[in-house]
Phi, psi and omega in degrees: 000313181297317181295321179299323178295333182297336180296335178291338187263340184281154183240359180224155178298322180300315178297320180298318181288333173297317178293318179300317178300320178296317178299316180295315179301320181277002179059038180263171181259131175263135181268165184294327178301318179296319178295321176300321178295322178298315179296324177300325178289336180296313173067342181226162180300313182300312181294324179295318178294319176297318180298315179302312181294322177296318177300317180298314181296329181277003175087012177287129179293124181276116180251173178299327179296322179290320174301318180296318176303315180299314185294340176295338185249352183270129182252330185293123184300316180299317180294319178299314180299320178297317180295318179299316178299316180298318179301313181297316179299324181274012176075024179234074180298146181299148179251179175302321180296320178302309182294324178294327175298321180290309185296329182308326185246026181252164174287173180303309182296315178298321179300316179297321178298316180289331175296319178296315178301316180301313181294325176295333176277004177084020181249124179281140176296144177247186182300324180293320178302307181297321179295316179299319179296316180298322180298332181268353183279147178242007183243118183298323180299317179294318179300319178296321178295320178296319177298318179299315178299317178303312183294322177298326179272007180060035176265123185280124176299148178247184183300327180288326176300310181294325178298316179298317181295317179296318180298322183271351185310142182276354176204161178300318181298317179297317177300317177297322178298319178293323177298317177297315179300320179299312181295318179296333179278358178097005179263142180261126177289156175236188184301324180298320180295316181292319179295330180294338179283340185281000000 
């Protein structure tokens, strides 16, 4: 437990892997949160892929959660497809969370493509999916249509949904209306929401 907490304090991948080696040597258990911290230190696609392979070489059991950590940093479409195939072969079909990790860092058009792939895999888009797509959108009309689809599917907008809508609003008044809707739905605005109105 103490060693896992140490990952919060390190600032380099080398230091993180030194701690990981110590955990392995002491035959201790590393938790997923600690592995997530290691991937955060990777910061780039190349480093994330290297980190994934190092974890594998060090005998860390690769779970769907670890694949998801990796996919948050991979941008190359071919590499993502390869990882998805590997997941399926290893009996870990992608989940809604997996696809949301991919969509989170894609352009608007790429996000729509991955939403289609996800639906072809039999997975319905959720509020996070639509919000991620909306965050990449630069057209207020499209963002409103995405919100309408969310509401038709009874998917509750979250603070990030409203932030995207306020940011894209075509007028100050429209932004204020979304801010009011957000508050009425029980969500509390923060500084980002208020700054988006300026």
